[in-house]
C-alpha positions in Angstrom: 87.7 160.9 83.6 88.2 162.0 80.2 91.5 161.5 78.4 92.4 165.2 78.3 92.0 165.3 82.1 94.0 162.0 82.5 96.8 163.5 80.4 96.9 166.8 82.2 96.9 164.7 85.7 99.7 162.2 84.3 101.9 164.9 83.1 101.7 166.9 86.5 102.5 163.7 88.5 105.5 162.9 86.4 106.7 166.5 86.8 106.1 166.0 90.7 108.1 162.8 90.4 111.0 164.5 88.5 111.1 167.4 91.1 111.1 165.0 94.4 114.0 163.0 92.7 115.7 166.2 92.1 115.3 167.5 95.7 116.3 164.1 97.2 119.5 164.0 95.1 120.3 167.9 96.0 120.0 167.3 99.7 122.2 164.4 99.5 125.1 165.9 97.3 126.7 167.7 100.4 125.7 167.2 103.9 127.1 167.3 107.4 125.5 164.9 109.6 123.0 166.6 112.1 123.2 166.5 115.7 120.3 164.8 117.5 118.0 166.4 119.9 118.2 165.5 123.4 114.6 163.6 123.3 115.9 161.5 120.3 119.3 161.1 121.4 117.7 159.5 124.4 115.7 157.1 122.6 118.5 155.8 120.2 121.2 155.9 123.0 121.6 152.3 122.9 121.7 151.2 119.4 124.7 150.2 117.2 126.5 153.4 115.9 125.7 152.2 112.3 122.0 153.0 113.0 122.9 156.5 114.7 125.0 157.4 111.9 122.1 156.6 109.4 119.9 158.7 111.4 122.2 161.5 111.4 122.9 161.3 107.8 121.6 162.2 104.2 119.8 158.4 103.6 116.9 159.8 105.3 116.0 162.2 102.6 114.6 159.1 100.9 111.8 158.9 103.3 111.5 162.5 105.0 112.0 166.1 103.5 114.3 166.9 106.5 115.5 165.7 109.7 113.2 168.0 111.8 110.2 166.2 110.0 111.4 162.8 110.7 112.2 163.6 114.4 108.7 164.9 114.7 107.5 161.5 113.6 109.4 159.8 116.6 108.4 162.1 119.4 105.5 159.9 120.5 107.3 156.5 119.5 108.9 154.2 121.8 112.7 153.5 121.8 111.8 150.0 120.4 109.6 151.6 117.5 112.2 154.1 116.6 114.6 151.3 116.2 112.2 149.4 114.1 111.8 152.6 111.8 115.2 152.8 111.4 115.8 149.4 110.5 113.0 149.7 107.9 114.5 152.5 106.2 118.1 150.9 106.3 116.5 147.7 104.9 114.7 149.7 102.1 117.8 151.7 101.0 119.7 148.1 100.6 116.9 146.7 98.8 116.8 149.6 96.4 120.6 149.0 95.3 121.7 147.0 92.5 122.4 143.5 93.4 124.6 141.4 91.0 123.2 138.2 92.1 119.4 138.9 91.4 119.3 142.1 89.1 120.3 142.1 85.5 121.7 145.5 85.0 120.3 145.4 81.4 118.7 142.9 79.0 121.4 142.2 76.2 120.6 143.3 72.6 120.2 140.4 70.1 123.3 141.2 68.1 122.5 138.1 65.6 119.4 140.1 64.5 120.0 140.6 60.7 118.3 144.1 61.2 120.2 145.2 64.3 121.0 148.6 62.6 118.2 148.7 60.3 116.7 151.8 62.2 119.7 154.0 61.2 120.4 152.6 57.7 120.5 155.2 55.2 118.7 155.0 52.0 121.5 154.4 49.3 121.4 157.0 46.5 121.5 154.1 43.9 117.9 153.3 45.0 116.7 156.6 43.5 116.6 158.4 40.2 120.0 159.9 39.9 120.4 163.7 40.5 122.9 166.1 41.0 123.4 167.2 44.7 121.4 170.1 46.0 118.2 171.0 47.8 114.9 169.6 46.1 111.8 171.4 46.0 108.8 169.2 46.3 106.1 171.6 45.9 104.2 171.4 42.6 103.3 175.1 42.6 105.2 178.5 42.4 103.4 180.0 45.7 103.0 177.0 47.8 100.8 177.3 50.7 100.2 175.8 54.0 96.9 174.5 53.4 98.4 172.1 50.8 101.3 169.9 49.5 103.5 167.8 51.5 104.5 169.6 54.8 108.0 170.8 55.2 109.3 173.3 57.7 108.2 176.5 56.5 107.2 174.8 53.2 111.1 174.8 52.5 112.8 172.5 49.9 114.4 169.3 51.3 118.0 168.2 51.3 119.3 164.8 52.4 123.0 164.5 52.5 125.9 166.7 53.4 126.4 166.9 49.5 123.3 168.7 49.1 124.1 171.3 51.8 127.5 172.1 50.3 126.3 172.3 47.0 123.2 174.5 47.8 125.3 176.6 49.9 122.8 176.2 52.7 122.9 178.5 55.7 120.5 176.6 57.8 119.2 173.1 57.9 116.0 172.4 60.0 115.7 168.8 61.2 113.4 166.7 63.1 114.8 164.4 66.1 111.4 162.8 67.4 113.3 161.4 70.8 110.9 161.2 73.5 112.5 158.0 75.6 114.3 160.2 77.9 111.1 161.3 79.9 108.5 159.4 81.5 105.9 161.0 79.4 105.8 160.3 75.7 104.5 162.7 72.8 107.4 165.1 72.2 108.4 162.7 69.5 105.4 164.2 67.5 107.1 167.9 67.9 108.4 167.9 64.4 105.4 166.7 62.6 103.3 169.5 64.5 105.7 172.1 63.6 105.8 171.2 60.1 101.7 170.8 59.8 101.3 173.5 62.2 102.3 176.4 59.8 99.4 178.8 59.5 101.3 181.2 57.2 104.6 182.1 56.1 107.6 180.3 54.4 108.8 180.0 51.0 105.3 180.7 49.4 105.3 184.3 51.1 109.1 185.0 51.1 108.6 188.7 49.8 106.8 189.2 53.3 109.7 190.3 55.5 109.4 190.3 59.5 107.6 193.4 60.3 109.6 194.6 63.3 112.9 194.4 61.2 111.7 194.3 57.7 114.1 191.5 57.0 112.8 188.3 55.4 114.9 185.1 56.4 113.7 183.3 53.5 114.9 185.8 50.9 118.3 186.4 52.7 119.0 182.7 53.7 119.3 179.3 52.1 117.2 177.2 54.4 116.3 173.6 54.1 114.3 171.0 55.8 116.8 168.2 56.5 114.4 165.9 57.4 114.0 163.5 60.5 117.1 162.1 62.1 116.5 158.0 63.0 116.0 157.3 66.7 115.7 153.8 68.4 112.2 154.3 70.0 113.1 151.4 72.6 116.7 152.8 73.6 117.6 156.3 74.2 121.4 155.1 74.5 121.4 153.5 71.1 120.1 156.7 69.4 122.6 159.3 71.1 125.4 158.3 68.6 123.5 158.5 65.5 121.8 161.7 66.7 125.5 163.3 67.3 126.6 162.0 63.6 123.9 163.6 62.0 124.4 167.1 63.9 128.2 166.7 63.4 127.7 166.2 59.6 125.6 169.2 59.2 127.8 171.5 61.1 130.8 170.1 59.3 129.5 171.3 56.2 129.3 174.9 57.3 125.5 174.8 57.7 123.6 175.8 61.0 121.8 172.7 62.3 118.3 174.0 63.7 116.8 170.7 65.6 113.2 170.6 66.3 112.6 167.8 69.3 111.8 165.5 71.1 112.6 165.7 74.6 115.5 167.6 76.3 117.8 164.6 76.4 118.7 165.8 73.0 120.9 168.8 74.5 123.6 166.0 75.0 124.2 164.9 71.5 123.2 168.1 69.6 126.0 170.0 71.6 128.1 167.3 71.4 128.0 167.4 67.7 128.8 171.1 67.5 131.7 170.8 69.8 132.9 167.9 67.8 133.3 170.3 65.0 134.2 173.6 66.8 136.3 172.3 69.8 135.6 171.7 73.5 135.6 175.0 75.4 134.9 177.1 72.1 131.0 177.0 72.2 128.7 178.6 74.7 125.3 177.5 75.5 122.3 179.6 76.2 119.9 177.5 77.9 116.0 178.7 78.1 114.2 176.5 80.4 112.1 176.1 83.6 114.3 173.7 84.8 118.1 173.6 85.3 118.2 169.9 83.7 121.6 169.2 85.8 120.0 166.1 87.8 122.4 163.9 89.5 122.2 160.6 91.1 119.3 157.9 90.0 119.4 154.9 88.0 119.8 156.7 84.4 122.8 158.6 83.5 121.1 160.7 80.9 117.4 161.6 80.6 115.6 165.0 79.8 116.5 166.2 83.4 120.2 165.8 83.3 121.8 166.7 79.7 123.7 169.5 81.4 125.3 167.6 83.8 126.7 164.9 81.3 127.9 168.0 79.2 129.8 169.0 82.2 131.1 165.7 83.3 132.5 165.1 79.8 133.8 168.7 79.7 132.3 169.5 76.5 131.1 173.0 77.8 132.9 175.1 80.7 130.9 176.6 83.1 131.3 180.1 82.4 130.1 179.3 79.0 126.9 178.5 80.2 124.0 180.8 80.6 120.4 179.6 81.7 117.4 181.9 81.7 113.6 181.2 83.2 114.3 178.7 85.9 111.4 178.5 88.3 109.4 176.1 90.3 110.8 173.7 92.9 114.1 172.5 91.5 117.1 173.0 92.0 117.2 173.3 95.7 120.3 174.9 97.4 122.9 172.2 96.7 121.6 172.6 92.9 122.4 176.3 92.8 125.9 175.9 94.9 127.0 173.5 92.3 126.0 176.1 89.3 128.1 178.8 91.2 131.1 176.4 91.9 131.1 175.3 88.1 130.8 179.0 87.3 127.5 179.0 85.4 125.6 181.9 84.9 121.8 181.9 85.6 118.8 184.2 85.4 115.6 182.7 87.4 112.3 184.0 87.2 112.9 185.4 90.8 115.4 187.6 89.2 113.2 188.8 86.3 110.4 189.4 88.7 112.5 191.5 91.1 114.4 193.5 88.4 112.1 193.4 85.4 112.6 191.4 81.8 114.4 194.6 80.2 117.1 194.7 83.0 117.7 190.9 82.9 117.6 190.8 79.1 120.4 193.1 79.0 122.6 191.1 81.4 122.0 187.9 79.4 123.0 189.8 76.1 126.2 191.4 77.8 127.0 188.0 79.0 126.4 186.3 75.6 128.1 189.0 73.6 130.7 190.6 75.9 132.2 187.8 78.0 131.0 184.7 76.0 132.8 182.6 73.6 133.0 183.2 69.8 130.2 180.5 69.2 126.8 180.0 70.5 124.5 177.2 70.8 121.0 178.1 71.8 118.9 175.4 73.7 115.4 176.3 73.9 113.2 174.1 76.0 109.6 175.4 75.3 108.4 175.1 79.0 110.2 178.3 79.8 107.1 180.0 78.3 104.2 180.2 80.5 101.7 177.2 80.1 99.3 180.0 78.7 101.4 180.4 75.4 102.9 176.7 75.7 100.5 174.4 77.1 101.9 171.6 74.8 104.6 170.2 77.0 105.3 167.5 79.2 106.5 169.4 82.4 104.6 173.0 82.4 105.4 175.2 85.1 103.1 178.4 86.0 104.8 182.0 86.0 107.2 181.8 82.9 107.9 184.0 80.2 105.5 185.4 77.6 106.0 185.5 73.9 106.3 189.1 73.7 109.5 188.6 75.9 110.9 185.6 74.1 110.6 186.7 70.6 113.1 189.6 70.6 115.7 188.2 72.7 116.0 184.9 70.6 116.1 187.2 67.5 118.6 189.5 69.2 121.1 186.8 69.9 120.7 185.2 66.6 121.5 188.6 65.1 124.2 190.0 67.4 126.3 186.5 67.9 127.6 183.9 65.8 125.1 181.0 66.2 126.4 177.7 65.3 123.3 175.5 66.3 119.8 175.8 67.9 117.5 173.5 69.4 113.5 173.6 70.5 112.7 170.7 72.5 109.8 169.5 74.7 107.2 170.4 72.2 104.3 167.8 72.9 101.4 168.3 70.6 99.5 165.5 72.2 98.7 167.2 75.4 97.7 170.8 73.6 93.8 171.1 73.2 94.3 173.5 70.4 97.4 174.9 68.2 98.8 177.3 70.2 102.1 175.6 71.0 102.9 174.5 67.3 101.8 178.0 66.2 104.4 179.6 68.9 107.1 177.3 68.5 107.3 177.9 64.7 107.5 181.7 65.5 110.5 181.1 67.8 112.2 179.4 64.8 111.2 182.4 62.6 112.5 184.8 65.1 115.9 183.0 65.1 116.1 182.7 61.3 115.3 186.4 61.1 117.9 187.1 63.4 120.4 184.9 61.5 119.4 187.0 58.3 119.8 190.2 60.0 123.4 189.1 60.9 124.1 188.2 57.1 122.9 191.6 56.3 125.2 193.2 58.6 122.6 194.0 61.2 124.0 193.0 64.7 122.3 195.4 66.9 120.4 193.0 69.1 117.8 195.3 69.8 117.5 196.5 66.0 114.0 197.6 65.0 113.4 198.9 61.3 112.7 202.5 61.4 109.6 201.9 59.1 108.2 200.1 62.2 108.9 202.5 65.2 107.2 205.4 66.2 107.9 208.4 64.1 110.5 206.6 62.1 113.0 206.6 64.9 115.3 203.6 64.9 116.0 201.8 68.2 
């Protein structure tokens, strides 16, 4: 079996595990004990009530998808065999629990290590040649080409400190956060490098060329920088979160829009939290493009790439009505997941709705919710797996039947033009599982569409469906 086939097989196995865990948790979220059919009731009539209650309860979902399936297994078993089966399930449930006498909840960190915080220690300015605050252009030549030079996002100048952002009056700071310890499938840590190196054309070397649909050049209208990469502890998701939140907060506090390139979707929690630290809880809305609803519950780990939404809600950082999801599909969540979203007031637009009503209709609904009914500030969380794998093969949990680039580009551009965007993240890009360059190229374009929208807004163009008269048929303005 070749490495590519193994990678594809492994990532689908992991996706299946995530879905199975989510289904099990959803099934147990709200559950009324079932009534036992007569043939089963007769076989367990003499058992302890504890065993009967277990058989009727939600604990069996770890072993069967439904009570009907479990009872079907019992139809040819004797009462003794049924009791043995119930005993085995109950014993396994107990063995799976944390036991303080036999388990270490965690291995303590070596706090005596002299390099305990070396991974996030910033380089002192005194170590370098003295310079005035402001962005630094590291290109030797005037018209930088993506084929040469030191890769930066869109061949942009570099900024390293909040003082650089303030002195340069920077509008947008693009930064990489190569965190991929929030998922079982590694590789998203290389997403930022792939975007920097995957630029085919554009950027500051071609800043005189505008976006064709709008005739607006974000690189002419905005001051944009590459803010480098945020440090992560590659052995600890938990240790990385505080530092990520700190850097996102410092960029937002400088009056600059942080544009984050990940990294897995665990990043949504510290990224949104850093924004909320500046603009206040309840004042920031999140528009979440994703194949998965990422509000998983239960399990051992309280944060992963499948549960940042739940953590944001548990900490009351974003109210339900301020949260919009687009593109959900596949087999997760189940019924109880959708019921939870409805109880919390989330608004969601799954692919089933798009297939039924058409993309144009659903896009109008999303725009209306964000522009008319949403808060003043918007954070966009874009998981690349919202795109169909035909357009985005380089991601850890691909789901067939997703959006196309022709659908995604205009809504991202429109949202960034029509609403005050205070943060943007693009996550789950995994170049290690893309046999070509499609994923990095399309991810670059998604960033460029958002930048174009921000530039349009700065020029006073806030129509989310704006197209330049120069690019529309017979010069008609849409």
